[in-house]
N, C-alpha and C positions, 0 to 999 in steps of 0.2 A: 277215306282210305289214301294212304301215302305209298307211292310205288316208285321205285328206281328201276330205270332200264339200263343196263350195263352192256358197253360195246367195247371190246378189246382190239387194238390195232397195232400194225407194224408196217411202215412203209407201203401203205395203199392210200395215199392221200385222195386220189380222184374217187376211188371206190367208197371211201368213207363219207366223201361229199354227198355222192348219190343216196348212202344210206341215210344221213342226216335229213336229206332233202325229203325223202319218203317220210321221216318222222314229223317234219313240219307240216305236211299234208295230212297227216293222220288225224283221225277224230279222237277227241279227249272227253270223256264224260265230265260234266261239272263237278260231280262228287268226288273227283280223284285230283289229287296233287302228285304231279310227276316231275321227277328229276332225272336228268340223263347223266350218267357217269361214263366218260370216255377215258379209257387207260391207254396212254401212248407207251408201247413196249420198245422203247430205245430205237425209235425211228430216225433216220438221218436223211428223209425227203422233207417235204413241207407240210407234213401231217398237223404239226402244231399250229400253223397259220390257218389251215383249212378249218380245223375244229374251232379255233377262236373266232372265226367269221361267223359262227353260228350262236355265239354268245347272246346277241340280242334277238335271236329267233326262238331259242329254246331255253328252259331252265337247265342249263349245262354246265357240267364241271369237268375239268381236264385235269388228269393225274399222270405223273410220269413213273413208269417202272423200268429199272435199268437192267434187272435181270432177265436175260432173254428166255422166253417160253410162255406159252399160253396159259398154263397153270399159274405162273408167278403173277401174271397180268390179272387173271381171274381172282386170285386171292387178294391182289391189291385192292380191286373193285369191292370185294366182300368186306374189307377193313373199312371202306368209306360208306357203305350202304347204310341208310337209316330209316328207311320206309318199312312198310308192313310186308311188302312183296318186293322181290327181286326178279326181274325179268331179263333173260340172257338173249342176246342175238349177236350177229357177227358184223364185221366191217365191209361185207360185200353181199349185203341183202337189200331188198326193197319190201317194206312191209305193207300189208293191205291196210286200206283207210280204216277198216274196223278191227284191226289187230288188238289194239289196247282195249277197245270196247268188250271184245270177245273174252279176253282174259279177265277184266274186272267183272264180267257177268258170271264167269266160272268160279271166281273166288267165292261169290256169294251163293250160287247154286250147289256148290259141293264144298260146304264148310269144313268137313273132317279131312279133306285132301290136303297134302303138303306141297306137292308139285303138279304141275300142268305141261303139257305140250301140245304143239300144233303142226299143221303141214308145212313141208318145205318142197317148193317146186323150182327145180334147176331151171335156168333160162340161160341159153348158150348164145354168146355174142361173138362174132356176127350170127353164126349159125351152128347148129350141131354137126359136127363131122359124121359123114355116113358111117365110118367103121365103129364109132361109138354108139350110135343109133342101132345098129345091127346087133350089137353085143350088149344092149342096155341091161338085161337082166344080171349079167356079170358084173357090169360096171357102175351100176347105179349107187352103190355105196361109195364109191370114189368121189361122187358129187353131192353127197348128203341128202338125196332125195329121201322124204319121208311122207307116205302117203297111207294111213291106216283106216280109212273109211269116213263116211259122212255123219257117223253117229258117235256121240260121246260113250267111252266106256272106261272102265277101271285098267289101268296098266298092269301088266305081269312082269316078270323078269325076262320074258321072251319078246315082249313089246314094250318099247320104252321110247321116249322122245330123243331128239338129236340136240346136239349142243347150240345149234344156231337158233333154237326156237323153243325155250322152255321157261317156266316161271317157277319159283320156289319161295316158300315162307322165309324171310329174311333172317329170323332168330334160328330156324333149323339150319340154313346155310351157314351162319356163322359158327355153328357148332362142328360143321362137316366141310372142312376146306378141301380144295382139289389136290391131288396127289401131284407133286411137281415133278416126279419121275416119269409122268404120262404127258400126253397132249403134244400138241405141235411145238417144235422148236427149230427155228431156222429152216433148213431144207428137209427136216425130218417130219414125216407124216405119221407119227405113231397114233394119236388120238387115245381113245378109251378113257380119257380123264372123267367125262360126265357119266360114262357107263359105270365106272367104278363108284362114283358118288351114289347114283341110283341104287345099286346092289347094297351099299351100306345103309341106305334109307330103308330099304326092304327089311334089312336084317334087324332094324330098330323098330319095325313095326308100322313105319309110315306107308302111305298110299298116295297114287296119283291118278289123274284123269287125262284122257286124251280130248282135246277140244278142236273140232275140226273147223270152226270159224276163225281161229287164230292163224291166219295164212300168211305165209312170206314167200318171196321169190328169191332164189340164190342165184347171182349173177356169175356165170362161168366164163372168164375171158380166155383169149386164145393160148395163154401161157399154161392153162390147165387141160387143153385139149390136145395133149401130146402122149406119146408113148413113154417118153421119160416120166411124166407126172404119174401115169397109170402105174408103171413099175415101181415108182417111189411109194405109192400108196400102198402096194402089196409088200413092200419091204417092212413098211410099219406093222401090217398085218402079221407077217412072219415073225417079227419080234414078239408081237403079242401072244403068238403060238408057244413060244419058249416060255414067256412070262407065265402063262397058264398051263405049262407042263404038257403042251399038246403037240411037241415037235414031231416031225416026220421020223426022225432018228437023232442020236446024239453025237453023230460023226461029223464034225465041222468040214473035214476035207471032202467027204462025200456030198454034203450040202453044196459046197463051193463048186464042185465039178458039175453037180446038176444045175446050179444056178447058170453057170457059164454055158452048158450045153443048151438049155432051155433059151438062152438069149440068143445064141448062134441060130437056133431053129426059127425063132421068131423073126429074126432080121432077114433070114433067107426066104422063109415062106411068106413074108409079106409081099414079095413081088411074084410068087407062084401059086399060091393057095388063097382060100377065102378067109375073110377077116376073123371068122369064128376060130379057125385053126391057128393063126399066128397070135391072136390075142390071147389065146389059152396058153400058149407057150410063154408069153410075156409075163402073164399072171403067175405062172409055176415059177419062172425066173426070180420074180419078185420075192414070192414066199419063201423060196430056199435061199435067197440071199440074206432076207431079213433073219431067217433062223440062224444062218451062218454067223452073221454079225453079232447077233445078241449071245450066242454061246462063246463067241471068241473075245468080243470087245465089251460087251455089256454096256454098249454107249449108244445114245440115239443121236449123237452129233455128226455121225459120218455121212458125207454126201455120197449119194448113189452115182454110178458112172453114167454118162451120157448114153442115151439110146437113139 
């Protein structure tokens, strides 16, 4: 069995170093030939030299994608994939030592499945802020937590894997590229590129399985433990409300006013109310702002204001 493991990265040299280090420590069944595909999405830090330092530790190929955007980088990796299976992960994860073994066993146990996915456990460094912990049910999506139980099951359109940890048949993936209008791009946190892919696969009659043993940890640094990051995430979710024709209303001015008012409430109540109250205002501000931007600008490249 030939497997490609794909990682797309941009300006996260130290993070991708930790990811590759976890790959070095990972167990690899003897019956598998593994190749690592790293796509550098126009980094201007020392990502290239960091990745090259692993050439003698892993069967690794480095590619460059000049068009900024996660979907562009993913499609570049797809063009280079040659294995039977393509496993996707991110540049800020650490894989469990049995991660690859769990997927390879799943490929054989469920031969009729086209795609698979496993758990993602966020790990905050140096520690999880108390206000995020107190509001975890509302904020877990911002940090890509995925926990769907300890028993394998067949995916549905309501229960799907997340992009940092899934596998797909390579021939199927080559027939279904990622939508370059979706996904992360610069400071924009739109996402939904893999969700769109899975929905297309379901429409074509494909199926997938949850593999609880294929575990990874998602490392969350201080730069993503801020109100700005949370609001930015929900701006992206607001954009998708418009894209899916589920916007609150079609009046951009009203949405802009609501976004500003909710942001003011969040800032003031952060000093006088509990975290649930001001975080809820922050979320609504982001959702309203995202809908406003999508209706007026239709662009995913606009940076959110600082919070």
